[in-house]
N, CA, C and O atoms as a CHARMM CRD file, in Angstrom:
* protein
*
  268
    1    1 UNK  N      0.32100  19.17300  14.51900 PROA 1      0.00000
    2    1 UNK  CA     0.08700  18.73000  13.17000 PROA 1      0.00000
    3    1 UNK  C      1.34900  18.12100  12.56100 PROA 1      0.00000
    4    1 UNK  O      1.27300  17.14300  11.81700 PROA 1      0.00000
    5    2 UNK  N      2.51000  18.69900  12.87500 PROA 2      0.00000
    6    2 UNK  CA     3.75300  18.15600  12.33700 PROA 2      0.00000
    7    2 UNK  C      4.07200  16.78000  12.89500 PROA 2      0.00000
    8    2 UNK  O      4.73000  15.97900  12.23200 PROA 2      0.00000
    9    3 UNK  N      3.61400  16.49800  14.10500 PROA 3      0.00000
   10    3 UNK  CA     3.84000  15.16400  14.68300 PROA 3      0.00000
   11    3 UNK  C      3.06600  14.12800  13.87200 PROA 3      0.00000
   12    3 UNK  O      3.58000  13.04900  13.57700 PROA 3      0.00000
   13    4 UNK  N      1.83300  14.46300  13.51800 PROA 4      0.00000
   14    4 UNK  CA     1.01500  13.55300  12.72400 PROA 4      0.00000
   15    4 UNK  C      1.63300  13.36300  11.34600 PROA 4      0.00000
   16    4 UNK  O      1.70300  12.24400  10.83800 PROA 4      0.00000
   17    5 UNK  N      2.07600  14.45100  10.74900 PROA 5      0.00000
   18    5 UNK  CA     2.73100  14.35100   9.43400 PROA 5      0.00000
   19    5 UNK  C      3.97500  13.48600   9.51600 PROA 5      0.00000
   20    5 UNK  O      4.24300  12.69200   8.61400 PROA 5      0.00000
   21    6 UNK  N      4.72800  13.63300  10.57900 PROA 6      0.00000
   22    6 UNK  CA     5.95900  12.85400  10.73400 PROA 6      0.00000
   23    6 UNK  C      5.66200  11.36700  10.88500 PROA 6      0.00000
   24    6 UNK  O      6.35200  10.53400  10.29700 PROA 6      0.00000
   25    7 UNK  N      4.65000  11.03100  11.66100 PROA 7      0.00000
   26    7 UNK  CA     4.29300   9.62200  11.85600 PROA 7      0.00000
   27    7 UNK  C      3.81500   9.01200  10.53600 PROA 7      0.00000
   28    7 UNK  O      4.20400   7.89700  10.18800 PROA 7      0.00000
   29    8 UNK  N      2.98300   9.73400   9.81200 PROA 8      0.00000
   30    8 UNK  CA     2.50600   9.24600   8.52500 PROA 8      0.00000
   31    8 UNK  C      3.67300   9.13300   7.54100 PROA 8      0.00000
   32    8 UNK  O      3.72700   8.19600   6.74400 PROA 8      0.00000
   33    9 UNK  N      4.60200  10.08300   7.59500 PROA 9      0.00000
   34    9 UNK  CA     5.77100  10.04500   6.71500 PROA 9      0.00000
   35    9 UNK  C      6.63600   8.82700   6.99400 PROA 9      0.00000
   36    9 UNK  O      7.13000   8.19500   6.06000 PROA 9      0.00000
   37   10 UNK  N      6.82500   8.49000   8.25700 PROA 10     0.00000
   38   10 UNK  CA     7.60700   7.30200   8.61400 PROA 10     0.00000
   39   10 UNK  C      6.93600   6.06200   8.03800 PROA 10     0.00000
   40   10 UNK  O      7.60900   5.19700   7.47600 PROA 10     0.00000
   41   11 UNK  N      5.61500   5.96900   8.17200 PROA 11     0.00000
   42   11 UNK  CA     4.88400   4.83300   7.61800 PROA 11     0.00000
   43   11 UNK  C      5.06000   4.75800   6.10200 PROA 11     0.00000
   44   11 UNK  O      5.28200   3.67500   5.56000 PROA 11     0.00000
   45   12 UNK  N      4.96500   5.89200   5.41600 PROA 12     0.00000
   46   12 UNK  CA     5.10000   5.90200   3.96400 PROA 12     0.00000
   47   12 UNK  C      6.51100   5.55900   3.51100 PROA 12     0.00000
   48   12 UNK  O      6.68500   4.90000   2.48600 PROA 12     0.00000
   49   13 UNK  N      7.51200   5.99100   4.25100 PROA 13     0.00000
   50   13 UNK  CA     8.89500   5.64800   3.90700 PROA 13     0.00000
   51   13 UNK  C      9.13300   4.15200   4.10400 PROA 13     0.00000
   52   13 UNK  O      9.82600   3.52300   3.30400 PROA 13     0.00000
   53   14 UNK  N      8.56400   3.58100   5.16400 PROA 14     0.00000
   54   14 UNK  CA     8.67200   2.13300   5.37100 PROA 14     0.00000
   55   14 UNK  C      7.97200   1.38800   4.23600 PROA 14     0.00000
   56   14 UNK  O      8.49000   0.39300   3.72900 PROA 14     0.00000
   57   15 UNK  N      6.79500   1.86900   3.83800 PROA 15     0.00000
   58   15 UNK  CA     6.06900   1.26000   2.73100 PROA 15     0.00000
   59   15 UNK  C      6.87500   1.33600   1.43800 PROA 15     0.00000
   60   15 UNK  O      6.91400   0.37100   0.67400 PROA 15     0.00000
   61   16 UNK  N      7.50800   2.46200   1.19200 PROA 16     0.00000
   62   16 UNK  CA     8.34700   2.61800   0.00900 PROA 16     0.00000
   63   16 UNK  C      9.54700   1.67600   0.04600 PROA 16     0.00000
   64   16 UNK  O      9.89200   1.07300  -0.97000 PROA 16     0.00000
   65   17 UNK  N     10.17800   1.54800   1.19700 PROA 17     0.00000
   66   17 UNK  CA    11.34100   0.65400   1.30100 PROA 17     0.00000
   67   17 UNK  C     10.92400  -0.80900   1.13300 PROA 17     0.00000
   68   17 UNK  O     11.67000  -1.60000   0.55500 PROA 17     0.00000
   69   18 UNK  N      9.74400  -1.17300   1.63200 PROA 18     0.00000
   70   18 UNK  CA     9.25100  -2.53200   1.42000 PROA 18     0.00000
   71   18 UNK  C      8.92000  -2.77500  -0.05100 PROA 18     0.00000
   72   18 UNK  O      9.09700  -3.88700  -0.54800 PROA 18     0.00000
   73   19 UNK  N      8.45000  -1.76100  -0.73900 PROA 19     0.00000
   74   19 UNK  CA     8.18200  -1.88900  -2.16800 PROA 19     0.00000
   75   19 UNK  C      9.47900  -2.10800  -2.94900 PROA 19     0.00000
   76   19 UNK  O      9.52500  -2.91700  -3.87600 PROA 19     0.00000
   77   20 UNK  N     10.51000  -1.39400  -2.57300 PROA 20     0.00000
   78   20 UNK  CA    11.80900  -1.55900  -3.23600 PROA 20     0.00000
   79   20 UNK  C     12.37200  -2.94400  -2.95200 PROA 20     0.00000
   80   20 UNK  O     12.89300  -3.59700  -3.85600 PROA 20     0.00000
   81   21 UNK  N     12.27500  -3.39900  -1.70600 PROA 21     0.00000
   82   21 UNK  CA    12.75700  -4.73500  -1.36000 PROA 21     0.00000
   83   21 UNK  C     11.95500  -5.80700  -2.10400 PROA 21     0.00000
   84   21 UNK  O     12.51600  -6.80000  -2.56700 PROA 21     0.00000
   85   22 UNK  N     10.65200  -5.59900  -2.21300 PROA 22     0.00000
   86   22 UNK  CA     9.81400  -6.54300  -2.94800 PROA 22     0.00000
   87   22 UNK  C     10.14800  -6.57500  -4.42100 PROA 22     0.00000
   88   22 UNK  O     10.10000  -7.63400  -5.04600 PROA 22     0.00000
   89   23 UNK  N     10.48900  -5.42000  -4.99000 PROA 23     0.00000
   90   23 UNK  CA    10.87800  -5.34500  -6.39800 PROA 23     0.00000
   91   23 UNK  C     12.11800  -6.20700  -6.63400 PROA 23     0.00000
   92   23 UNK  O     12.18800  -6.95400  -7.61000 PROA 23     0.00000
   93   24 UNK  N     13.08200  -6.09500  -5.74000 PROA 24     0.00000
   94   24 UNK  CA    14.31700  -6.87800  -5.86000 PROA 24     0.00000
   95   24 UNK  C     14.01600  -8.35700  -5.67500 PROA 24     0.00000
   96   24 UNK  O     14.52500  -9.19200  -6.42300 PROA 24     0.00000
   97   25 UNK  N     13.18900  -8.69000  -4.68200 PROA 25     0.00000
   98   25 UNK  CA    12.83800 -10.07800  -4.42000 PROA 25     0.00000
   99   25 UNK  C     12.06300 -10.68500  -5.58300 PROA 25     0.00000
  100   25 UNK  O     12.25200 -11.86100  -5.89400 PROA 25     0.00000
  101   26 UNK  N     11.20800  -9.92300  -6.22400 PROA 26     0.00000
  102   26 UNK  CA    10.37400 -10.43700  -7.31600 PROA 26     0.00000
  103   26 UNK  C     11.20100 -10.79400  -8.54600 PROA 26     0.00000
  104   26 UNK  O     10.71000 -11.49300  -9.43200 PROA 26     0.00000
  105   27 UNK  N     12.42500 -10.33600  -8.61600 PROA 27     0.00000
  106   27 UNK  CA    13.27000 -10.64400  -9.76500 PROA 27     0.00000
  107   27 UNK  C     13.52400 -12.12400  -9.95300 PROA 27     0.00000
  108   27 UNK  O     13.83500 -12.55400 -11.06400 PROA 27     0.00000
  109   28 UNK  N     13.40200 -12.91400  -8.90300 PROA 28     0.00000
  110   28 UNK  CA    13.64500 -14.34500  -9.00100 PROA 28     0.00000
  111   28 UNK  C     12.39200 -15.16400  -9.28600 PROA 28     0.00000
  112   28 UNK  O     12.45400 -16.39300  -9.31100 PROA 28     0.00000
  113   29 UNK  N     11.27300 -14.51100  -9.50000 PROA 29     0.00000
  114   29 UNK  CA    10.01300 -15.21400  -9.74100 PROA 29     0.00000
  115   29 UNK  C      9.86000 -15.54500 -11.23700 PROA 29     0.00000
  116   29 UNK  O     10.50300 -14.92800 -12.08600 PROA 29     0.00000
  117   30 UNK  N      8.99700 -16.52700 -11.54300 PROA 30     0.00000
  118   30 UNK  CA     8.71200 -16.81000 -12.95700 PROA 30     0.00000
  119   30 UNK  C      8.06700 -15.59700 -13.63300 PROA 30     0.00000
  120   30 UNK  O      7.51500 -14.72700 -12.95900 PROA 30     0.00000
  121   31 UNK  N      8.13800 -15.54400 -14.94800 PROA 31     0.00000
  122   31 UNK  CA     7.73400 -14.36400 -15.70900 PROA 31     0.00000
  123   31 UNK  C      6.33100 -13.83900 -15.41500 PROA 31     0.00000
  124   31 UNK  O      6.21000 -12.63700 -15.17800 PROA 31     0.00000
  125   32 UNK  N      5.24300 -14.64900 -15.41100 PROA 32     0.00000
  126   32 UNK  CA     3.91900 -14.06400 -15.13600 PROA 32     0.00000
  127   32 UNK  C      3.81600 -13.45400 -13.73700 PROA 32     0.00000
  128   32 UNK  O      3.19900 -12.40400 -13.55700 PROA 32     0.00000
  129   33 UNK  N      4.41100 -14.10500 -12.76700 PROA 33     0.00000
  130   33 UNK  CA     4.38400 -13.57600 -11.40100 PROA 33     0.00000
  131   33 UNK  C      5.26400 -12.33900 -11.28600 PROA 33     0.00000
  132   33 UNK  O      4.94800 -11.41100 -10.54200 PROA 33     0.00000
  133   34 UNK  N      6.35800 -12.33000 -12.01700 PROA 34     0.00000
  134   34 UNK  CA     7.27500 -11.19400 -11.98700 PROA 34     0.00000
  135   34 UNK  C      6.58300  -9.92700 -12.47400 PROA 34     0.00000
  136   34 UNK  O      6.68100  -8.87700 -11.84000 PROA 34     0.00000
  137   35 UNK  N      5.88800 -10.02700 -13.59200 PROA 35     0.00000
  138   35 UNK  CA     5.22900  -8.85300 -14.16000 PROA 35     0.00000
  139   35 UNK  C      4.12900  -8.32900 -13.23200 PROA 35     0.00000
  140   35 UNK  O      4.02700  -7.12400 -13.00100 PROA 35     0.00000
  141   36 UNK  N      3.31700  -9.23200 -12.70900 PROA 36     0.00000
  142   36 UNK  CA     2.23400  -8.82000 -11.81100 PROA 36     0.00000
  143   36 UNK  C      2.75800  -8.19800 -10.52800 PROA 36     0.00000
  144   36 UNK  O      2.24500  -7.18000 -10.06300 PROA 36     0.00000
  145   37 UNK  N      3.78100  -8.81900  -9.96300 PROA 37     0.00000
  146   37 UNK  CA     4.34700  -8.31000  -8.71800 PROA 37     0.00000
  147   37 UNK  C      4.97000  -6.93800  -8.91500 PROA 37     0.00000
  148   37 UNK  O      4.79600  -6.04400  -8.08700 PROA 37     0.00000
  149   38 UNK  N      5.68900  -6.77700 -10.00400 PROA 38     0.00000
  150   38 UNK  CA     6.36100  -5.49000 -10.23400 PROA 38     0.00000
  151   38 UNK  C      5.37400  -4.37600 -10.55700 PROA 38     0.00000
  152   38 UNK  O      5.63000  -3.21900 -10.22200 PROA 38     0.00000
  153   39 UNK  N      4.24800  -4.69400 -11.20200 PROA 39     0.00000
  154   39 UNK  CA     3.23800  -3.67300 -11.46100 PROA 39     0.00000
  155   39 UNK  C      2.66000  -3.17600 -10.14300 PROA 39     0.00000
  156   39 UNK  O      2.54400  -1.97000  -9.92500 PROA 39     0.00000
  157   40 UNK  N      2.30100  -4.10200  -9.26900 PROA 40     0.00000
  158   40 UNK  CA     1.72100  -3.72800  -7.97700 PROA 40     0.00000
  159   40 UNK  C      2.73600  -2.97500  -7.12600 PROA 40     0.00000
  160   40 UNK  O      2.38900  -1.97700  -6.49400 PROA 40     0.00000
  161   41 UNK  N      3.96700  -3.43000  -7.10100 PROA 41     0.00000
  162   41 UNK  CA     4.99600  -2.76700  -6.30200 PROA 41     0.00000
  163   41 UNK  C      5.33200  -1.37900  -6.84800 PROA 41     0.00000
  164   41 UNK  O      5.59100  -0.45900  -6.07300 PROA 41     0.00000
  165   42 UNK  N      5.33100  -1.22000  -8.16400 PROA 42     0.00000
  166   42 UNK  CA     5.58500   0.09300  -8.74800 PROA 42     0.00000
  167   42 UNK  C      4.45600   1.05900  -8.39200 PROA 42     0.00000
  168   42 UNK  O      4.71500   2.21100  -8.04300 PROA 42     0.00000
  169   43 UNK  N      3.21400   0.60200  -8.47700 PROA 43     0.00000
  170   43 UNK  CA     2.08400   1.45500  -8.09000 PROA 43     0.00000
  171   43 UNK  C      2.16200   1.84500  -6.62000 PROA 43     0.00000
  172   43 UNK  O      1.90300   2.99300  -6.26000 PROA 43     0.00000
  173   44 UNK  N      2.51400   0.90100  -5.78900 PROA 44     0.00000
  174   44 UNK  CA     2.63600   1.16800  -4.35600 PROA 44     0.00000
  175   44 UNK  C      3.73000   2.20900  -4.09300 PROA 44     0.00000
  176   44 UNK  O      3.53600   3.12500  -3.29400 PROA 44     0.00000
  177   45 UNK  N      4.86400   2.06800  -4.75500 PROA 45     0.00000
  178   45 UNK  CA     5.95800   3.02000  -4.58400 PROA 45     0.00000
  179   45 UNK  C      5.59700   4.41100  -5.07900 PROA 45     0.00000
  180   45 UNK  O      5.88800   5.40600  -4.41500 PROA 45     0.00000
  181   46 UNK  N      4.95800   4.48300  -6.25300 PROA 46     0.00000
  182   46 UNK  CA     4.55800   5.78700  -6.79300 PROA 46     0.00000
  183   46 UNK  C      3.51800   6.46300  -5.91100 PROA 46     0.00000
  184   46 UNK  O      3.58300   7.67200  -5.68600 PROA 46     0.00000
  185   47 UNK  N      2.56800   5.69500  -5.41500 PROA 47     0.00000
  186   47 UNK  CA     1.55300   6.27400  -4.53900 PROA 47     0.00000
  187   47 UNK  C      2.15200   6.73300  -3.21200 PROA 47     0.00000
  188   47 UNK  O      1.70300   7.72800  -2.64500 PROA 47     0.00000
  189   48 UNK  N      3.14400   6.03100  -2.71800 PROA 48     0.00000
  190   48 UNK  CA     3.81200   6.44800  -1.48300 PROA 48     0.00000
  191   48 UNK  C      4.53100   7.77700  -1.66600 PROA 48     0.00000
  192   48 UNK  O      4.43400   8.66900  -0.82300 PROA 48     0.00000
  193   49 UNK  N      5.24800   7.89900  -2.76800 PROA 49     0.00000
  194   49 UNK  CA     5.97300   9.14600  -3.04000 PROA 49     0.00000
  195   49 UNK  C      4.98600  10.28600  -3.25900 PROA 49     0.00000
  196   49 UNK  O      5.19600  11.39100  -2.75900 PROA 49     0.00000
  197   50 UNK  N      3.91300  10.02900  -4.00000 PROA 50     0.00000
  198   50 UNK  CA     2.90300  11.05900  -4.22200 PROA 50     0.00000
  199   50 UNK  C      2.21900  11.48400  -2.93400 PROA 50     0.00000
  200   50 UNK  O      1.93600  12.66500  -2.73100 PROA 50     0.00000
  201   51 UNK  N      1.95600  10.51900  -2.07100 PROA 51     0.00000
  202   51 UNK  CA     1.32700  10.83300  -0.78700 PROA 51     0.00000
  203   51 UNK  C      2.24500  11.67400   0.08600 PROA 51     0.00000
  204   51 UNK  O      1.79200  12.60000   0.75900 PROA 51     0.00000
  205   52 UNK  N      3.52800  11.35600   0.07600 PROA 52     0.00000
  206   52 UNK  CA     4.48500  12.16600   0.84000 PROA 52     0.00000
  207   52 UNK  C      4.52600  13.59800   0.31800 PROA 52     0.00000
  208   52 UNK  O      4.55500  14.55400   1.09400 PROA 52     0.00000
  209   53 UNK  N      4.52800  13.73100  -0.99700 PROA 53     0.00000
  210   53 UNK  CA     4.56600  15.07700  -1.58000 PROA 53     0.00000
  211   53 UNK  C      3.30700  15.86900  -1.21000 PROA 53     0.00000
  212   53 UNK  O      3.39900  17.03900  -0.83900 PROA 53     0.00000
  213   54 UNK  N      2.15200  15.24600  -1.30900 PROA 54     0.00000
  214   54 UNK  CA     0.90900  15.93600  -0.96100 PROA 54     0.00000
  215   54 UNK  C      0.83400  16.24700   0.53000 PROA 54     0.00000
  216   54 UNK  O      0.33800  17.29900   0.93200 PROA 54     0.00000
  217   55 UNK  N      1.32800  15.33100   1.33500 PROA 55     0.00000
  218   55 UNK  CA     1.27800  15.51100   2.78200 PROA 55     0.00000
  219   55 UNK  C      2.06900  16.73300   3.22100 PROA 55     0.00000
  220   55 UNK  O      1.60900  17.50100   4.06600 PROA 55     0.00000
  221   56 UNK  N      3.25600  16.91700   2.65500 PROA 56     0.00000
  222   56 UNK  CA     4.10900  18.01100   3.08400 PROA 56     0.00000
  223   56 UNK  C      3.89600  19.29800   2.29900 PROA 56     0.00000
  224   56 UNK  O      4.39100  20.35000   2.70400 PROA 56     0.00000
  225   57 UNK  N      3.17000  19.23700   1.18400 PROA 57     0.00000
  226   57 UNK  CA     2.91100  20.46900   0.44100 PROA 57     0.00000
  227   57 UNK  C      1.62200  21.16000   0.90600 PROA 57     0.00000
  228   57 UNK  O      1.40800  22.33500   0.61100 PROA 57     0.00000
  229   58 UNK  N      0.77500  20.43900   1.62400 PROA 58     0.00000
  230   58 UNK  CA    -0.47100  21.02900   2.10800 PROA 58     0.00000
  231   58 UNK  C     -0.15700  22.06000   3.18700 PROA 58     0.00000
  232   58 UNK  O      0.70700  21.85100   4.03800 PROA 58     0.00000
  233   59 UNK  N     -0.87200  23.16600   3.13200 PROA 59     0.00000
  234   59 UNK  CA    -0.66200  24.21300   4.13800 PROA 59     0.00000
  235   59 UNK  C     -1.43200  23.87600   5.40200 PROA 59     0.00000
  236   59 UNK  O     -2.52200  23.30600   5.35600 PROA 59     0.00000
  237   60 UNK  N     -0.85200  24.23300   6.51000 PROA 60     0.00000
  238   60 UNK  CA    -1.52500  24.02300   7.78600 PROA 60     0.00000
  239   60 UNK  C     -2.58900  25.10100   7.98100 PROA 60     0.00000
  240   60 UNK  O     -2.35200  26.27000   7.67500 PROA 60     0.00000
  241   61 UNK  N     -3.74100  24.71900   8.48200 PROA 61     0.00000
  242   61 UNK  CA    -4.76400  25.74100   8.73300 PROA 61     0.00000
  243   61 UNK  C     -4.30300  26.67700   9.85300 PROA 61     0.00000
  244   61 UNK  O     -3.68300  26.25700  10.82900 PROA 61     0.00000
  245   62 UNK  N     -4.62200  27.93400   9.67800 PROA 62     0.00000
  246   62 UNK  CA    -4.26100  28.91100  10.69300 PROA 62     0.00000
  247   62 UNK  C     -5.28600  28.88300  11.80500 PROA 62     0.00000
  248   62 UNK  O     -6.48900  28.80500  11.55900 PROA 62     0.00000
  249   63 UNK  N     -4.79700  28.94600  13.02400 PROA 63     0.00000
  250   63 UNK  CA    -5.70100  28.96200  14.17000 PROA 63     0.00000
  251   63 UNK  C     -6.15500  30.39800  14.38700 PROA 63     0.00000
  252   63 UNK  O     -5.33800  31.30000  14.57300 PROA 63     0.00000
  253   64 UNK  N     -7.45900  30.59500  14.36000 PROA 64     0.00000
  254   64 UNK  CA    -7.97000  31.94700  14.56900 PROA 64     0.00000
  255   64 UNK  C     -8.52100  32.06800  15.99100 PROA 64     0.00000
  256   64 UNK  O     -9.19400  31.17200  16.50000 PROA 64     0.00000
  257   65 UNK  N     -8.22600  33.15000  16.58000 PROA 65     0.00000
  258   65 UNK  CA    -8.73000  33.38500  17.94000 PROA 65     0.00000
  259   65 UNK  C    -10.03500  34.14500  17.84500 PROA 65     0.00000
  260   65 UNK  O    -10.08700  35.24400  17.29300 PROA 65     0.00000
  261   66 UNK  N    -11.09000  33.55600  18.38400 PROA 66     0.00000
  262   66 UNK  CA   -12.41700  34.16800  18.27400 PROA 66     0.00000
  263   66 UNK  C    -12.76500  34.98500  19.50900 PROA 66     0.00000
  264   66 UNK  O    -13.93200  35.29900  19.74400 PROA 66     0.00000
  265   67 UNK  N    -11.77300  35.32200  20.28200 PROA 67     0.00000
  266   67 UNK  CA   -12.04500  36.09800  21.50500 PROA 67     0.00000
  267   67 UNK  C    -11.98900  37.56500  21.25100 PROA 67     0.00000
  268   67 UNK  O    -12.19300  38.35900  22.16900 PROA 67     0.00000
């Protein structure tokens, strides 16, 4: 289970870093495009951080032996 969490975490960290890079890149855009781009990138970054928090705060199910 931790391997799956780690792989998903790597994907989310990459997504977060791309959102940050996009935020910086969007600074050179005209005003209407700047506002739209930054709203989408901010939502993407917040959802990535929230997903990471939920992913690692969830408890692992206990394996029960039915023998």
